KETORNU-504933 format. One record per residue (C-alpha): x, y, z. Coordinates in pm, whole numbers, always signed. Example, Ala and Ser with C-alpha at 12.3 -4.5 7.8 and 13.67 -1.06 7.14 Angstrom:
2
       px       py       pz
    +1230     -450     +780
    +1367     -106     +714
This chain:
297
       px       py       pz
       +0       +0       +0
     +134     +341     -100
      +83     +567     +203
      +83     +946     +220
     +391     +925     +444
     +579     +731     +176
     +481     +985      -91
     +598    +1268     +135
     +931    +1093     +199
     +989    +1059     -176
     +895    +1425     -231
    +1140    +1530      +42
    +1416    +1326     -123
    +1358    +1439     -482
    +1153    +1759     -487
     +919    +1596     -744
     +544    +1661     -750
     +297    +1459     -546
     +135    +1278     -842
     +474    +1197     -996
     +589    +1053     -664
     +273     +848     -626
     +310     +708     -978
     +678     +627     -920
     +596     +439     -601
     +317     +245     -773
     +554     +153    -1057
     +819      +29     -813
     +589     -144     -561
     +669     +108     -290
    +1049      +71     -310
    +1169     +422     -221
    +1519     +383     -371
    +1383     +235     -694
    +1125     +516     -708
    +1405     +775     -686
    +1578     +607     -982
    +1248     +594    -1174
    +1193     +969    -1132
    +1550    +1047    -1228
    +1539     +826    -1536
    +1224    +1009    -1646
    +1401    +1340    -1595
    +1154    +1444    -1326
    +1401    +1465    -1038
    +1767    +1534     -978
    +2000    +1331     -758
    +1835    +1227     -434
    +1909    +1457     -146
    +2071    +1314     +161
    +1793    +1259     +408
    +1783    +1556     +643
    +1471    +1447     +830
    +1540    +1504    +1196
    +1346    +1311    +1454
    +1576    +1375    +1748
    +1685    +1656    +1973
    +2031    +1701    +2117
    +2353    +1864    +2008
    +2675    +1821    +1814
    +2987    +1930    +2004
    +3358    +1951    +1927
    +3682    +1944    +2125
    +4035    +2037    +2025
    +4355    +2041    +2230
    +4553    +2365    +2264
    +4822    +2228    +2034
    +4557    +2150    +1773
    +4693    +1798    +1718
    +4395    +1611    +1865
    +4025    +1679    +1813
    +3686    +1513    +1823
    +3331    +1560    +1699
    +3041    +1404    +1889
    +2663    +1382    +1866
    +2454    +1334    +2180
    +2076    +1296    +2158
    +1809    +1391    +2408
    +1431    +1354    +2409
    +1342    +1724    +2408
    +1478    +2051    +2279
    +1434    +2195    +2628
    +1695    +1957    +2768
    +1919    +1997    +2462
    +1950    +2368    +2543
    +2008    +2303    +2913
    +2349    +2427    +3034
    +2421    +2097    +3213
    +2353    +1903    +2894
    +2569    +2138    +2684
    +2857    +2107    +2932
    +2815    +1730    +2935
    +2845    +1725    +2554
    +3166    +1932    +2561
    +3319    +1725    +2842
    +3230    +1400    +2665
    +3385    +1527    +2342
    +3707    +1588    +2538
    +3685    +1247    +2705
    +3652    +1052    +2377
    +3939    +1248    +2220
    +4178    +1187    +2508
    +4086     +818    +2525
    +4106     +750    +2153
    +4177     +385    +2076
    +4056     +255    +2413
    +3731      +69    +2477
    +3532     +339    +2654
    +3179     +209    +2595
    +3124     +125    +2963
    +3252     +466    +3077
    +3031     +645    +2824
    +2728     +449    +2938
    +2803     +534    +3302
    +2845     +904    +3220
    +2516     +901    +3029
    +2334     +739    +3322
    +2469    +1005    +3558
    +2334    +1275    +3328
    +1999    +1095    +3292
    +1969    +1094    +3671
    +2055    +1465    +3685
    +1815    +1587    +3416
    +1542    +1323    +3429
    +1544    +1245    +3059
    +1694     +971    +2843
    +2005    +1065    +2648
    +2233     +872    +2414
    +2593     +928    +2304
    +2510     +840    +1946
    +2841     +869    +1758
    +3180    +1036    +1759
    +3494    +1071    +1548
    +3848    +1146    +1665
    +4127    +1293    +1450
    +4490    +1285    +1564
    +4782    +1439    +1377
    +5081    +1211    +1329
    +5297    +1490    +1188
    +5257    +1847    +1067
    +4906    +1961     +989
    +4595    +2135    +1113
    +4261    +2011    +1246
    +3975    +2257    +1211
    +3638    +2224    +1387
    +3320    +2421    +1326
    +2984    +2413    +1504
    +2689    +2567    +1321
    +2348    +2680    +1449
    +2428    +2616    +1814
    +2502    +2247    +1769
    +2268    +2151    +1484
    +2562    +2081    +1251
    +2925    +2005    +1330
    +3227    +1967    +1103
    +3584    +1848    +1159
    +3851    +1870     +888
    +4213    +1755     +882
    +4468    +1936     +664
    +4824    +1853     +571
    +5051    +2158     +570
    +5401    +2275     +648
    +5460    +2333    +1019
    +5552    +2697     +954
    +5205    +2765     +809
    +4999    +2656    +1111
    +4976    +3010    +1249
    +4955    +3187     +913
    +4641    +3411     +913
    +4552    +3326     +552
    +4582    +2954     +622
    +4370    +2985     +937
    +4104    +3173     +738
    +4121    +2908     +465
    +4066    +2620     +712
    +3764    +2799     +860
    +3620    +2855     +514
    +3658    +2490     +420
    +3481    +2378     +739
    +3196    +2621     +669
    +3177    +2499     +308
    +3127    +2143     +432
    +2861    +2256     +681
    +2672    +2447     +412
    +2699    +2217     +109
    +2724    +1874     +274
    +2962    +1685      +43
    +2994    +1309      +86
    +3345    +1251      -50
    +3668    +1448      -90
    +3748    +1345     -451
    +3576    +1152     -732
    +3828     +871     -679
    +3681     +821     -331
    +3337     +729     -468
    +3277     +352     -442
    +3275     +184     -786
    +2927      +41     -730
    +2782     +384     -648
    +2948     +546     -949
    +2831     +272    -1190
    +2478     +300    -1055
    +2481     +674    -1117
    +2607     +624    -1473
    +2329     +375    -1548
    +2067     +617    -1417
    +2209     +897    -1633
    +2219     +673    -1943
    +1854     +573    -1889
    +1768     +940    -1839
    +1928    +1036    -2172
    +1765     +744    -2356
    +1425     +846    -2218
    +1489    +1186    -2375
    +1502    +1005    -2710
    +1880    +1010    -2755
    +2053     +715    -2930
    +2260     +499    -2694
    +2597     +619    -2829
    +2490     +984    -2785
    +2346     +905    -2443
    +2678     +760    -2329
    +2861    +1076    -2439
    +2608    +1294    -2258
    +2673    +1098    -1940
    +3035    +1215    -1939
    +2917    +1573    -1899
    +2643    +1494    -1652
    +2873    +1290    -1431
    +3078    +1606    -1376
    +2768    +1768    -1228
    +2730    +1464    -1002
    +3090    +1511     -883
    +3015    +1875     -797
    +2720    +1766     -587
    +2900    +1511     -371
    +3279    +1574     -391
    +3425    +1859     -186
    +3721    +1933     -413
    +3495    +1955     -720
    +3250    +2200     -563
    +3235    +2574     -631
    +3347    +2774     -326
    +3038    +2918     -154
    +3207    +3258     -114
    +3318    +3270     -480
    +3133    +3034     -714
    +3385    +3094     -994
    +3649    +2921     -780
    +3645    +2546     -714
    +3760    +2418     -374
    +4058    +2234     -526
    +4167    +2561     -691
    +4104    +2761     -373
    +4340    +2520     -194
    +4609    +2556     -463
    +4571    +2934     -467
    +4609    +2960      -89
    +4913    +2729      -92
    +5073    +2944     -362
    +4996    +3265     -171
    +5160    +3142     +149
    +5443    +2958      -24
    +5404    +2608     +115
    +5224    +2274     +111
    +4852    +2272     +191
    +4586    +2011     +120
    +4268    +1862     +266
    +4320    +1512     +406
    +3974    +1412     +532
    +3658    +1549     +689
    +3348    +1446     +881
    +3013    +1625     +909
    +2740    +1550    +1163
    +2389    +1688    +1137
    +2206    +1642    +1462
    +1946    +1366    +1434
    +2012    +1277    +1070
    +1892     +927     +991
    +1678     +901    +1305
    +1337     +892    +1136
    +1040     +868    +1369
     +801     +675    +1144
     +577     +487    +1391
     +813     +496    +1687
     +841     +790    +1920
    +1184     +918    +2011
    +1178     +775    +2363
    +1139     +430    +2210
    +1425     +493    +1967
    +1650     +599    +2253
    +1551     +287    +2448
    +1639      +71    +2147
    +1983     +230    +2125
    +2047     +190    +2498
    +1939     -175    +2490
    +2149     -243    +2193
């Protein structure tokens, strides 16, 4: 049965009209991923957006040592926005971010659970340390962290650079800009070469079907795909994206330009972006039940 909720989910993912979404779901027996492909092949929708449906409260917090060689990004969920804004909860998030960074590599699951239980007792509401990432420099470099909208989005980026450039004002500005770019545009990968082969081949097949549905011969369709795949790269690969502050400049060129200006090595190594609550869809469960499921494993 094609429900209104399923139609809405497909509309949120693709931006297509209600009737188009309903038809796509009927044609694919309610398979949401197949319905996205159907709409794209018909030229009705672009690439599916990363699900941004948020069914959780909480915060994303970051920690970085004074030397800048160790940092972490963490997401902690709560049941209500009221608690998420509570000073105790915010301090708990920051302290836990520091704890996971300084205990990187150790099994800290029991300690995290104990800390969460202490906070639950203090605030009277279930909370979950949902996920975290730790970056540690092994040599020269910079780690940049950025928290957007009071903890709704968090970004952590690692850069490789000459030691002498760590305090350079232009380099510092550059690292902040890259972190903000990731927060704003939400890339999935750093470079096209990072895209899994299966994902890339799937995208090519969708684009070929799209061109053929436009009436193009197969050999022409395959040539068109080469151009359209570049657009796909711009959507999901950081280095291929236009810089949000200057759309005539791609991120890879902004990096090269900054390195040339300061006279040294500078490149992006890796990044992580957390959006608070992403992927926690309520559907029929309420959030308290979702939290209980996570706690119970």
